[in-house]
Residue frames as a rotation matrix with the C-alpha (Angstrom) as fourth column:
MET 1
-0.307 0.634 0.710 237.18
0.040 0.754 -0.656 -2.64
-0.951 -0.173 -0.257 112.17
PRO 2
-0.875 0.015 0.484 236.00
0.470 0.264 0.842 -3.88
-0.115 0.964 -0.238 108.80
GLU 3
-0.763 0.620 -0.182 233.29
-0.638 -0.767 0.066 -1.87
-0.099 0.167 0.981 107.07
THR 4
-0.565 0.654 0.502 229.90
0.223 0.707 -0.671 -3.36
-0.794 -0.267 -0.546 107.50
LEU 5
-0.972 0.228 0.058 228.01
0.023 -0.152 0.988 -3.70
0.234 0.962 0.142 104.18
PRO 6
-0.376 0.919 0.114 224.34
-0.855 -0.298 -0.424 -2.83
-0.356 -0.257 0.898 104.11
GLU 7
-0.447 0.343 0.826 222.08
0.154 0.939 -0.306 -5.95
-0.881 -0.009 -0.473 103.92
LYS 8
-0.942 0.196 -0.274 220.73
-0.312 -0.198 0.929 -6.48
0.128 0.961 0.247 100.37
GLU 9
-0.289 0.934 0.210 217.01
-0.761 -0.092 -0.642 -6.34
-0.580 -0.345 0.738 100.13
ILE 10
-0.890 0.053 0.453 215.39
0.236 0.903 0.359 -9.57
-0.390 0.427 -0.816 98.97
GLU 11
-0.638 0.691 -0.339 212.78
-0.762 -0.504 0.406 -8.98
0.110 0.518 0.848 96.35
VAL 12
-0.579 0.565 0.588 209.64
0.018 0.729 -0.684 -10.88
-0.815 -0.385 -0.432 97.22
PRO 13
-0.969 0.196 0.148 207.85
0.159 0.045 0.986 -12.01
0.187 0.980 -0.075 93.95
VAL 14
-0.541 0.840 0.043 204.37
-0.803 -0.501 -0.324 -10.72
-0.251 -0.210 0.945 93.46
PRO 15
-0.635 0.314 0.706 201.89
0.130 0.944 -0.303 -13.66
-0.762 -0.100 -0.640 93.57
THR 16
-0.956 0.273 0.110 199.84
0.143 0.103 0.984 -14.55
0.257 0.957 -0.138 90.58
PRO 17
-0.490 0.836 0.247 196.26
-0.843 -0.381 -0.380 -13.42
-0.224 -0.395 0.891 90.83
SER 18
-0.677 0.408 0.612 193.65
0.194 0.902 -0.387 -16.12
-0.710 -0.143 -0.690 91.26
PRO 19
-0.851 0.468 0.237 190.86
0.197 -0.134 0.971 -16.59
0.487 0.873 0.022 88.56
ALA 20
-0.642 0.718 0.270 187.53
-0.722 -0.447 -0.529 -15.04
-0.259 -0.534 0.805 89.45
GLN 21
-0.803 0.527 0.277 184.43
0.530 0.845 -0.069 -17.19
-0.271 0.091 -0.958 89.66
LEU 22
-0.850 0.487 0.202 181.52
-0.255 -0.715 0.651 -15.90
0.461 0.502 0.732 87.56
ILE 23
-0.819 0.571 -0.061 178.22
0.215 0.205 -0.955 -15.42
-0.533 -0.795 -0.291 89.21
TYR 24
0.285 0.944 0.166 175.78
0.679 -0.077 -0.730 -13.49
-0.676 0.321 -0.663 86.98
PRO 25
0.294 0.897 -0.332 174.46
-0.953 0.246 -0.179 -13.46
-0.079 0.368 0.926 84.26
LEU 26
0.160 -0.136 0.978 174.24
-0.333 0.925 0.183 -17.25
-0.929 -0.355 0.103 84.49
ASP 27
-0.794 -0.579 -0.186 175.66
-0.416 0.294 0.861 -19.44
-0.444 0.761 -0.474 81.72
ASN 28
-0.939 0.341 -0.043 173.37
0.187 0.613 0.768 -20.49
0.289 0.713 -0.639 78.96
THR 29
-0.229 0.873 -0.430 170.28
0.868 -0.017 -0.497 -18.58
-0.441 -0.487 -0.754 80.24
GLU 30
0.051 0.311 0.949 168.19
0.619 -0.756 0.215 -15.55
0.784 0.576 -0.231 79.23
CYS 31
-0.822 -0.335 -0.461 169.04
0.566 -0.579 -0.587 -12.43
-0.070 -0.743 0.666 81.24
ILE 32
-0.025 0.894 0.447 165.78
0.648 -0.326 0.688 -10.79
0.761 0.307 -0.571 82.11
GLU 33
0.425 0.216 -0.879 166.86
0.902 -0.177 0.393 -8.78
-0.070 -0.960 -0.270 85.21
GLY 34
-0.668 -0.717 0.198 168.50
0.742 -0.664 0.098 -5.84
0.062 0.212 0.975 83.53
GLU 35
-0.131 0.558 -0.820 167.22
0.356 -0.745 -0.564 -2.29
-0.925 -0.366 -0.101 83.80
VAL 36
0.112 0.178 0.978 165.57
0.991 0.055 -0.124 -1.36
-0.075 0.983 -0.170 80.44
GLU 37
-0.592 -0.419 -0.688 166.85
0.335 -0.905 0.263 1.90
-0.733 -0.075 0.676 79.04
ASN 38
-0.144 0.577 -0.804 165.03
-0.838 -0.503 -0.211 1.89
-0.526 0.643 0.556 75.72
ASP 39
0.845 0.532 -0.055 163.97
-0.464 0.677 -0.571 -0.45
-0.267 0.508 0.819 72.93
GLN 40
0.587 -0.677 -0.444 167.67
-0.344 0.288 -0.894 -1.08
0.733 0.677 -0.064 72.07
TYR 41
-0.350 -0.928 -0.131 169.57
-0.107 0.179 -0.978 -1.17
0.931 -0.328 -0.162 75.31
SER 42
0.864 0.503 0.008 169.28
-0.051 0.071 0.996 -2.32
0.500 -0.862 0.087 78.92
LYS 43
0.032 -0.849 0.528 171.69
-0.861 -0.292 -0.416 -2.04
0.507 -0.441 -0.740 81.85
VAL 44
0.775 0.135 -0.618 172.92
0.072 0.952 0.298 -5.49
0.628 -0.275 0.728 83.21
GLU 45
0.465 -0.600 0.651 174.96
-0.882 -0.255 0.396 -5.94
-0.072 -0.758 -0.648 86.39
PHE 46
0.438 -0.489 -0.754 177.78
-0.112 0.803 -0.586 -8.44
0.892 0.341 0.296 85.87
GLN 47
0.613 -0.139 0.778 178.90
-0.790 -0.073 0.609 -10.18
-0.028 -0.988 -0.154 89.11
TRP 48
0.394 -0.604 -0.693 181.92
0.031 0.762 -0.647 -12.34
0.919 0.233 0.319 90.08
SER 49
0.836 -0.109 -0.539 183.68
0.547 0.259 0.796 -13.55
0.052 -0.960 0.276 93.08
THR 50
0.706 -0.704 0.069 186.62
-0.704 -0.689 0.173 -11.66
-0.074 -0.171 -0.983 94.59
SER 51
0.784 -0.550 -0.289 189.88
0.344 0.772 -0.535 -13.37
0.517 0.320 0.794 93.50
ALA 52
0.752 -0.551 -0.363 192.95
0.412 -0.038 0.910 -13.48
-0.515 -0.834 0.198 95.68
ASN 53
-0.232 -0.968 -0.101 196.02
0.573 -0.219 0.790 -11.25
-0.786 0.125 0.605 94.80
THR 54
-0.144 0.260 0.955 194.05
0.974 -0.136 0.184 -9.16
0.177 0.956 -0.234 92.41
HIS 55
-0.644 -0.091 -0.760 194.04
0.377 -0.901 -0.212 -5.36
-0.666 -0.423 0.615 92.02
ILE 56
-0.432 0.506 -0.747 192.18
-0.773 -0.634 0.017 -4.72
-0.465 0.585 0.665 88.77
TYR 57
-0.213 0.377 0.901 189.53
0.449 0.857 -0.252 -6.84
-0.868 0.351 -0.352 87.02
LYS 58
-0.774 0.035 -0.632 189.01
-0.562 -0.498 0.660 -6.58
-0.292 0.866 0.405 83.36
LEU 59
-0.038 0.885 0.464 185.43
-0.044 0.463 -0.885 -7.44
-0.998 -0.054 0.021 82.35
GLY 60
-0.924 -0.319 -0.212 185.31
-0.233 0.028 0.972 -8.83
-0.304 0.947 -0.100 78.82
ILE 61
0.005 0.985 0.173 181.94
-0.044 0.173 -0.984 -8.77
-0.999 -0.003 0.044 76.99
ARG 62
-0.916 -0.392 -0.084 181.71
-0.126 0.080 0.989 -10.23
-0.381 0.916 -0.123 73.41
ASN 63
0.152 0.935 -0.321 178.69
-0.728 -0.114 -0.676 -9.67
-0.669 0.336 0.663 71.24
LEU 64
-0.319 -0.234 0.918 178.20
0.114 0.952 0.282 -13.10
-0.941 0.195 -0.277 69.56
LYS 65
0.685 0.571 0.453 176.49
0.519 0.053 -0.853 -11.63
-0.511 0.819 -0.260 66.52
THR 66
0.942 -0.334 -0.024 179.25
-0.266 -0.704 -0.659 -9.09
0.203 0.627 -0.752 65.59
ASN 67
0.538 -0.772 -0.340 182.18
0.740 0.625 -0.249 -10.78
0.405 -0.118 0.907 67.40
ARG 68
0.027 -0.511 0.859 183.03
-0.046 -0.859 -0.510 -7.47
0.999 -0.025 -0.047 68.88
THR 69
0.223 -0.093 -0.970 184.58
0.886 0.435 0.162 -7.44
0.407 -0.896 0.179 72.37
THR 70
0.411 -0.119 0.904 184.67
-0.253 -0.967 -0.013 -4.71
0.876 -0.223 -0.428 74.94
LEU 71
-0.119 -0.546 -0.829 186.91
0.774 0.472 -0.421 -4.57
0.621 -0.692 0.367 77.93
GLU 72
0.523 0.329 0.786 185.97
-0.188 -0.855 0.483 -2.62
0.832 -0.400 -0.385 81.09
GLU 73
-0.424 -0.812 -0.400 188.20
0.321 0.278 -0.905 -2.16
0.847 -0.512 0.143 84.14
THR 74
0.507 0.600 0.619 187.21
-0.418 -0.457 0.785 -2.07
0.754 -0.657 0.018 87.74
THR 75
-0.723 -0.662 0.197 188.59
-0.471 0.264 -0.842 -2.71
0.505 -0.701 -0.503 91.28
GLU 76
-0.170 0.693 0.700 185.11
-0.867 0.232 -0.441 -4.11
-0.468 -0.682 0.562 92.42
ASN 77
-0.912 -0.074 0.404 183.70
0.034 0.967 0.253 -7.56
-0.409 0.245 -0.879 91.77
SER 78
0.022 0.900 0.435 180.75
0.811 0.239 -0.534 -6.21
-0.585 0.364 -0.725 89.88
MET 79
-0.839 -0.271 -0.472 179.95
-0.005 -0.863 0.505 -3.73
-0.544 0.427 0.723 87.17
ILE 80
0.266 0.963 0.028 176.77
0.318 -0.060 -0.946 -2.35
-0.910 0.261 -0.323 85.53
VAL 81
-0.841 -0.538 -0.058 177.14
0.069 -0.212 0.975 -2.22
-0.537 0.816 0.215 81.68
SER 82
0.211 0.891 -0.401 174.67
-0.515 -0.247 -0.821 -1.03
-0.831 0.380 0.407 79.09
ILE 83
-0.843 -0.459 0.279 174.32
-0.080 0.621 0.780 -3.71
-0.531 0.635 -0.561 76.35
LEU 84
-0.666 0.570 -0.481 172.05
-0.659 -0.149 0.737 -4.42
0.348 0.808 0.475 73.35
ARG 85
-0.056 0.726 0.685 168.69
-0.597 0.526 -0.606 -6.20
-0.800 -0.443 0.404 74.00
GLY 86
0.851 0.520 0.071 167.73
-0.304 0.599 -0.741 -9.23
-0.428 0.609 0.668 72.05
THR 87
0.459 -0.812 -0.360 171.41
-0.708 -0.089 -0.700 -10.09
0.537 0.577 -0.616 71.63
PRO 88
0.918 -0.246 -0.311 173.54
0.369 0.815 0.447 -13.16
0.143 -0.525 0.839 72.71
TYR 89
0.473 -0.800 0.369 176.84
-0.764 -0.581 -0.280 -12.42
0.439 -0.150 -0.886 74.56
GLU 90
0.497 -0.516 -0.697 179.83
0.599 0.786 -0.155 -14.15
0.628 -0.340 0.700 76.02
TRP 91
0.650 -0.241 0.721 181.48
-0.513 -0.839 0.183 -12.74
0.560 -0.488 -0.669 79.08
TYR 92
0.464 -0.633 -0.619 184.57
0.718 0.679 -0.155 -13.43
0.519 -0.373 0.770 81.19
VAL 93
0.972 -0.190 0.138 186.81
-0.234 -0.735 0.636 -11.72
-0.019 -0.651 -0.759 83.81
ILE 94
0.290 -0.945 -0.148 190.66
0.444 0.270 -0.854 -11.25
0.848 0.182 0.499 83.71
SER 95
0.949 -0.041 -0.313 192.29
0.291 -0.270 0.918 -10.82
-0.122 -0.962 -0.244 87.09
THR 96
0.358 -0.871 0.337 195.38
0.391 -0.188 -0.901 -8.73
0.848 0.454 0.273 87.11
ALA 97
0.723 -0.179 -0.667 197.89
0.641 -0.186 0.745 -7.46
-0.257 -0.966 -0.020 89.82
GLU 98
0.833 -0.550 0.068 200.29
-0.521 -0.819 -0.240 -4.52
0.187 0.164 -0.968 90.14
GLY 99
0.141 -0.929 0.342 203.97
-0.878 0.042 0.477 -5.56
-0.458 -0.368 -0.810 89.89
THR 100
-0.519 -0.396 0.758 203.48
-0.057 0.900 0.432 -8.61
-0.853 0.181 -0.489 87.72
ASN 101
-0.579 0.287 -0.763 202.48
-0.815 -0.179 0.550 -9.40
0.021 0.941 0.338 84.05
GLU 102
-0.971 0.205 -0.127 200.90
0.199 0.978 0.057 -12.64
0.136 0.030 -0.990 85.18
ILE 103
-0.438 0.891 0.121 197.07
-0.894 -0.446 0.044 -12.74
0.093 -0.089 0.992 84.79
SER 104
-0.890 0.267 0.371 194.30
0.175 0.949 -0.263 -15.25
-0.422 -0.169 -0.891 85.31
LEU 105
-0.700 0.647 -0.302 191.26
-0.585 -0.277 0.762 -15.84
0.409 0.710 0.573 83.15
SER 106
-0.388 0.661 0.642 187.91
-0.585 0.361 -0.726 -16.92
-0.712 -0.658 0.247 84.49
GLU 107
-0.432 0.428 0.794 185.52
0.687 0.726 -0.017 -19.34
-0.584 0.538 -0.607 82.66
LYS 108
-0.965 0.176 -0.193 183.71
-0.260 -0.712 0.652 -17.99
-0.023 0.679 0.733 79.69
TRP 109
-0.501 0.847 0.175 179.88
0.513 0.454 -0.728 -17.91
-0.697 -0.276 -0.662 79.97
GLN 110
-0.920 0.288 0.266 177.19
0.148 -0.373 0.916 -17.18
0.363 0.882 0.300 77.42
PHE 111
-0.448 0.843 -0.296 173.82
0.493 -0.043 -0.869 -15.63
-0.746 -0.536 -0.396 77.94
TYR 112
-0.415 0.462 0.784 170.97
0.773 -0.274 0.571 -14.00
0.479 0.844 -0.243 75.91
ASN 113
-0.891 0.149 -0.428 170.02
0.203 -0.713 -0.671 -10.54
-0.406 -0.685 0.605 76.90
ALA 114
-0.276 0.917 0.289 166.35
0.755 0.393 -0.524 -10.39
-0.594 0.074 -0.801 76.74
GLY 115
-0.946 -0.016 0.323 164.58
0.249 -0.675 0.694 -8.35
0.207 0.737 0.643 73.92
LEU 116
-0.727 0.686 -0.029 161.28
-0.608 -0.662 -0.439 -6.78
-0.320 -0.301 0.898 73.48
GLY 117
0.275 0.948 0.159 158.30
-0.789 0.317 -0.526 -9.26
-0.550 0.019 0.835 73.57
GLU 118
-0.448 -0.530 -0.720 160.39
-0.838 0.529 0.132 -12.08
0.310 0.662 -0.682 72.23
VAL 119
0.581 0.616 0.533 158.79
-0.733 0.680 0.013 -15.56
-0.354 -0.398 0.846 72.10
LEU 120
0.914 -0.348 0.210 161.11
0.406 0.804 -0.434 -17.44
-0.018 0.482 0.876 69.68
TYR 121
0.558 -0.789 -0.257 164.84
-0.429 -0.540 0.724 -17.17
-0.710 -0.294 -0.640 69.87
ALA 122
0.728 -0.462 -0.507 167.54
-0.464 0.213 -0.860 -17.52
0.505 0.861 -0.059 67.20
PRO 123
0.818 -0.438 -0.372 170.25
0.566 0.727 0.388 -19.94
0.100 -0.528 0.843 68.19
ASN 124
0.633 -0.687 -0.357 173.52
-0.234 -0.609 0.758 -18.67
-0.738 -0.396 -0.546 69.56
PRO 125
0.505 -0.569 -0.649 176.38
-0.736 0.108 -0.668 -18.60
0.450 0.815 -0.364 67.10
ALA 126
0.893 -0.232 -0.386 178.26
0.301 0.945 0.128 -21.94
0.336 -0.230 0.913 67.45
GLU 127
0.621 -0.752 0.220 181.22
-0.687 -0.388 0.615 -21.89
-0.377 -0.533 -0.758 69.76
LEU 128
0.656 -0.484 -0.579 184.27
-0.287 0.549 -0.785 -23.38
0.698 0.682 0.221 67.75
VAL 129
0.891 -0.223 0.395 186.05
-0.300 0.363 0.882 -25.83
-0.340 -0.905 0.257 70.01
TYR 130
-0.075 -0.922 0.381 188.75
-0.075 0.386 0.920 -27.64
-0.994 0.040 -0.098 67.97
PRO 131
-0.132 -0.936 -0.327 191.12
0.961 -0.039 -0.275 -26.94
0.245 -0.350 0.904 66.38
GLU 132
0.260 0.059 -0.964 191.84
0.533 -0.841 0.093 -23.69
-0.805 -0.538 -0.250 68.11
ASP 133
0.985 0.168 0.038 192.11
0.133 -0.605 -0.785 -20.75
-0.109 0.778 -0.619 65.77
LYS 134
0.648 -0.747 -0.149 195.42
-0.651 -0.442 -0.617 -20.48
0.395 0.497 -0.773 63.91
SER 135
0.438 -0.399 0.805 196.66
-0.532 0.607 0.590 -23.73
-0.725 -0.687 0.054 65.30
ILE 136
-0.275 -0.606 -0.746 198.86
-0.942 0.324 0.084 -26.33
0.191 0.726 -0.661 63.59
ILE 137
0.670 0.510 0.540 197.58
-0.550 0.829 -0.100 -29.87
-0.498 -0.230 0.836 63.03
VAL 138
-0.401 -0.909 -0.112 200.13
-0.828 0.308 0.469 -32.57
-0.392 0.281 -0.876 62.35
TYR 139
0.305 0.487 -0.819 199.36
-0.820 0.572 0.035 -35.39
0.485 0.660 0.573 59.89
SER 140
0.153 -0.075 -0.985 199.04
0.088 0.994 -0.062 -38.90
0.984 -0.078 0.159 61.35
GLN 141
-0.738 -0.522 -0.428 199.46
0.441 0.108 -0.891 -37.47
0.511 -0.846 0.150 64.87
ASP 142
-0.883 0.460 -0.097 196.61
-0.224 -0.593 -0.773 -35.08
-0.413 -0.661 0.627 65.60
ASP 143
-0.214 0.898 0.386 192.85
0.699 0.416 -0.581 -35.57
-0.682 0.145 -0.716 65.32
THR 144
-0.987 -0.095 0.126 191.48
0.158 -0.651 0.743 -33.84
0.012 0.753 0.658 62.13
ARG 145
-0.162 0.987 0.009 187.87
0.890 0.142 0.434 -33.86
0.427 0.078 -0.901 63.15
ILE 146
-0.801 -0.053 0.596 186.50
-0.102 -0.969 -0.223 -30.34
0.590 -0.240 0.771 63.84
ARG 147
-0.274 0.671 -0.689 184.17
0.916 0.400 0.026 -29.78
0.293 -0.624 -0.724 66.74
TRP 148
-0.737 0.139 0.661 181.92
-0.169 -0.985 0.019 -27.09
0.654 -0.098 0.750 67.98
LYS 149
-0.722 0.592 -0.359 179.17
0.617 0.316 -0.721 -26.46
-0.314 -0.742 -0.593 70.56
GLY 150
-0.614 0.619 0.490 175.66
0.127 -0.535 0.835 -25.21
0.779 0.575 0.250 69.84
TYR 151
-0.753 0.436 -0.493 173.06
0.543 -0.012 -0.840 -23.55
-0.372 -0.900 -0.228 72.11
ASP 152
-0.588 0.680 0.438 169.51
0.013 -0.534 0.845 -22.30
0.809 0.502 0.305 71.71
LEU 153
-0.844 0.285 0.455 167.28
-0.530 -0.310 -0.789 -21.02
-0.084 -0.907 0.412 74.40
ASP 154
0.220 0.964 -0.149 164.35
-0.975 0.210 -0.076 -22.78
-0.042 0.162 0.986 72.79
GLY 155
-0.255 -0.350 0.901 166.28
-0.437 0.873 0.216 -26.06
-0.863 -0.339 -0.375 72.64
ASP 156
0.650 0.664 0.370 165.17
0.062 0.439 -0.896 -26.54
-0.758 0.605 0.244 68.97
ILE 157
-0.168 -0.737 -0.655 168.41
-0.809 -0.277 0.519 -26.62
-0.564 0.617 -0.549 67.01
LEU 158
0.800 0.596 0.070 167.67
-0.377 0.591 -0.713 -28.53
-0.466 0.544 0.698 63.85
GLU 159
0.700 -0.592 0.399 171.03
0.714 0.598 -0.364 -28.81
-0.023 0.540 0.842 61.97
TYR 160
0.329 -0.696 -0.639 174.50
-0.112 -0.700 0.705 -27.23
-0.938 -0.161 -0.308 61.40
GLU 161
0.975 -0.180 0.128 175.85
0.134 0.026 -0.991 -26.20
0.175 0.983 0.050 58.04
VAL 162
0.382 -0.917 -0.112 179.64
0.408 0.059 0.911 -26.76
-0.829 -0.394 0.397 57.85
TYR 163
0.942 -0.328 -0.074 181.72
-0.249 -0.532 -0.809 -24.33
0.226 0.780 -0.583 55.74
PHE 164
0.526 -0.804 0.278 185.18
-0.072 0.284 0.956 -25.85
-0.847 -0.523 0.091 55.43
GLY 165
0.787 -0.260 0.560 187.95
0.617 0.315 -0.722 -25.45
0.011 0.913 0.408 52.93
THR 166
-0.275 -0.959 -0.061 191.08
0.938 -0.282 0.203 -23.50
-0.212 -0.002 0.977 51.73
GLU 167
-0.121 0.304 0.945 188.96
0.566 -0.761 0.317 -20.51
0.815 0.573 -0.080 50.66
ASN 168
-0.463 0.065 -0.884 188.88
0.841 -0.282 -0.462 -17.54
-0.279 -0.957 0.076 53.00
PRO 169
-0.429 0.394 0.813 186.17
-0.713 0.405 -0.573 -17.06
-0.555 -0.825 0.107 53.89
PRO 170
-0.948 0.093 0.305 184.62
0.216 0.892 0.398 -20.27
-0.235 0.443 -0.865 53.07
THR 171
-0.701 0.641 -0.312 181.42
-0.689 -0.722 0.064 -19.60
-0.184 0.259 0.948 51.09
VAL 172
0.005 0.687 -0.726 179.84
-0.671 0.541 0.507 -23.00
0.742 0.485 0.464 50.22
PRO 173
0.308 0.133 0.942 178.64
-0.871 0.439 0.223 -25.52
-0.384 -0.889 0.250 52.85
THR 174
-0.543 -0.599 -0.588 180.53
-0.736 0.677 -0.009 -28.82
0.404 0.428 -0.808 52.65
ALA 175
-0.727 0.323 -0.606 178.10
0.387 0.922 0.027 -30.70
0.567 -0.215 -0.795 54.88
VAL 176
-0.174 0.724 0.667 174.83
-0.689 -0.574 0.443 -30.44
0.704 -0.383 0.599 56.76
LEU 177
-0.598 -0.225 -0.769 174.84
0.246 0.862 -0.444 -32.33
0.763 -0.454 -0.460 60.11
SER 178
0.682 0.708 0.184 172.72
-0.099 -0.160 0.982 -32.80
0.725 -0.688 -0.039 63.24
ASP 179
0.579 -0.532 -0.618 176.01
0.815 0.416 0.404 -33.68
0.042 -0.737 0.674 65.16
THR 180
0.949 -0.300 -0.100 178.62
-0.271 -0.935 0.229 -31.25
-0.162 -0.190 -0.968 66.34
ILE 181
0.004 -0.955 0.298 181.60
-0.110 0.295 0.949 -33.16
-0.994 -0.036 -0.104 64.88
TYR 182
0.867 0.238 -0.437 182.76
-0.447 -0.011 -0.894 -33.07
-0.218 0.971 0.097 61.26
GLU 183
0.358 -0.725 0.588 185.12
0.498 0.681 0.537 -35.62
-0.790 0.101 0.605 59.72
GLY 184
0.388 -0.292 -0.874 187.35
-0.581 -0.814 0.014 -33.38
-0.715 0.502 -0.486 57.64
MET 185
0.826 -0.147 0.544 188.87
0.377 0.862 -0.339 -36.49
-0.419 0.485 0.767 55.94
LEU 186
0.656 -0.705 -0.270 192.21
-0.754 -0.633 -0.176 -34.80
-0.047 0.319 -0.947 55.57
GLY 187
0.890 -0.408 0.203 195.06
0.405 0.912 0.060 -36.99
-0.210 0.029 0.977 54.32
LYS 188
0.065 -0.991 -0.113 198.66
0.630 -0.048 0.775 -36.78
-0.774 -0.122 0.622 53.35
LYS 189
-0.215 -0.070 0.974 197.76
0.948 -0.256 0.190 -35.02
0.236 0.964 0.121 50.09
ASP 190
0.621 0.658 0.427 196.38
0.548 -0.753 0.364 -32.11
0.561 0.008 -0.828 52.02
VAL 191
0.365 -0.521 -0.771 199.47
0.822 -0.208 0.530 -31.18
-0.436 -0.828 0.353 54.14
GLY 192
-0.657 -0.750 0.074 200.94
0.719 -0.595 0.359 -27.79
-0.225 0.289 0.931 53.74
LYS 193
-0.400 0.605 0.689 197.62
0.381 -0.574 0.725 -26.07
0.834 0.552 -0.001 53.41
THR 194
-0.977 0.210 -0.041 195.71
-0.053 -0.423 -0.905 -23.70
-0.208 -0.881 0.424 55.66
TYR 195
-0.464 0.886 -0.005 192.00
0.655 0.347 0.672 -24.45
0.597 0.308 -0.741 56.13
TYR 196
-0.873 0.398 0.280 189.22
-0.481 -0.796 -0.368 -22.10
0.077 -0.456 0.887 57.19
TRP 197
-0.580 0.729 -0.364 185.87
0.568 0.682 0.460 -23.13
0.584 0.061 -0.810 58.79
LYS 198
-0.811 0.468 0.351 182.68
-0.585 -0.655 -0.478 -21.72
0.006 -0.593 0.805 60.31
ILE 199
-0.830 0.552 -0.075 179.41
0.557 0.828 -0.068 -23.09
0.025 -0.098 -0.995 61.29
ARG 200
-0.651 0.713 0.260 175.83
-0.596 -0.693 0.406 -21.96
0.470 0.110 0.876 60.68
THR 201
-0.926 0.376 0.022 173.38
0.204 0.550 -0.810 -23.04
-0.317 -0.746 -0.586 63.28
ILE 202
-0.627 0.776 -0.071 169.69
-0.444 -0.282 0.850 -23.47
0.640 0.565 0.521 62.08
ASP 203
-0.813 0.396 0.426 166.61
-0.325 0.298 -0.897 -24.04
-0.483 -0.868 -0.114 64.30
SER 204
-0.651 0.556 0.516 163.34
0.659 0.752 0.022 -25.67
-0.376 0.354 -0.856 63.57
HIS 205
0.415 0.787 -0.457 161.74
0.507 -0.617 -0.602 -22.30
-0.756 0.018 -0.654 62.95
GLY 206
0.593 -0.247 0.766 164.31
0.736 -0.220 -0.641 -21.28
0.326 0.944 0.051 60.21
ASN 207
0.913 -0.393 0.106 166.17
-0.403 -0.837 0.370 -18.92
-0.056 -0.381 -0.923 62.54
SER 208
0.656 -0.753 -0.057 169.94
0.678 0.620 -0.396 -19.17
0.334 0.221 0.916 62.07
SER 209
0.872 -0.469 -0.143 173.18
-0.327 -0.774 0.542 -17.74
-0.365 -0.426 -0.828 63.24
MET 210
0.727 -0.677 -0.117 176.71
0.178 0.350 -0.920 -17.81
0.664 0.648 0.375 61.79
SER 211
0.737 -0.519 -0.434 179.85
0.567 0.123 0.815 -18.41
-0.369 -0.846 0.385 63.88
GLN 212
0.535 -0.656 -0.532 183.08
-0.618 -0.734 0.283 -16.66
-0.576 0.177 -0.798 63.59
ILE 213
0.831 -0.314 -0.459 185.76
-0.240 0.541 -0.806 -18.07
0.501 0.780 0.374 61.16
ASN 214
0.550 -0.757 0.353 188.65
-0.388 0.143 0.911 -20.17
-0.740 -0.638 -0.215 62.57
SER 215
0.633 -0.477 -0.610 191.69
-0.586 0.220 -0.780 -21.43
0.506 0.851 -0.140 60.66
PHE 216
0.550 -0.631 0.547 194.38
-0.321 0.445 0.836 -24.06
-0.771 -0.636 0.042 61.05
THR 217
0.242 -0.571 -0.784 197.38
-0.964 -0.048 -0.263 -25.21
0.113 0.819 -0.562 59.13
TYR 218
0.944 0.208 0.257 197.91
-0.221 0.975 0.022 -28.87
-0.246 -0.078 0.966 58.23
PHE 219
0.219 -0.960 -0.173 201.61
-0.975 -0.209 -0.078 -30.07
0.039 0.186 -0.982 58.43
LEU 220
0.706 -0.213 -0.675 203.58
0.025 0.960 -0.277 -33.27
0.708 0.179 0.683 57.84
ASN 221
0.876 -0.421 0.236 205.56
-0.285 -0.056 0.957 -34.26
-0.390 -0.905 -0.169 60.94
């Protein structure tokens, strides 16, 4: 009788984890429900939905003043973290699974962790939207207008100072606007250069905040 070969096992691919849905702290709000530790820190419980096909969640918390990000791992869909009071933050969740390098990223929400006896709030650092950092913009094909988002708990943003140019970092404002779009006015003569930009947000009380610095390179197609 012919020898019977063993059946070959069929590898079943590990499904990609689904993105988590953020629950708390809420987007664009002041977080006042944390447990106060001292004048500097409070404990805040971050909560998100359970996502399918996920083994480990990575909680990302970015200090919008310093641009420093911490990553915490958990198998649960919540985590209590000690963070600075009187500070704006951005947070998100990365869903990961064993047996695959595929990940899913949640939305990114911003909030202000309540401080001690605050009445007036400084605006959040502007969120730089377009172009994405270290991207390539093609002359006559791509939009050359830079865009950002601003937020202030008091709702009293007065203006934005735009820092834009080939100097890194840009040190002199090139425009002061009430809008969140800047016409860079780049032309064919500007191709081959890398541009750096940041936004200073100013409110009606003179409080201000500076965004991170983004860059893009301008090319001729």
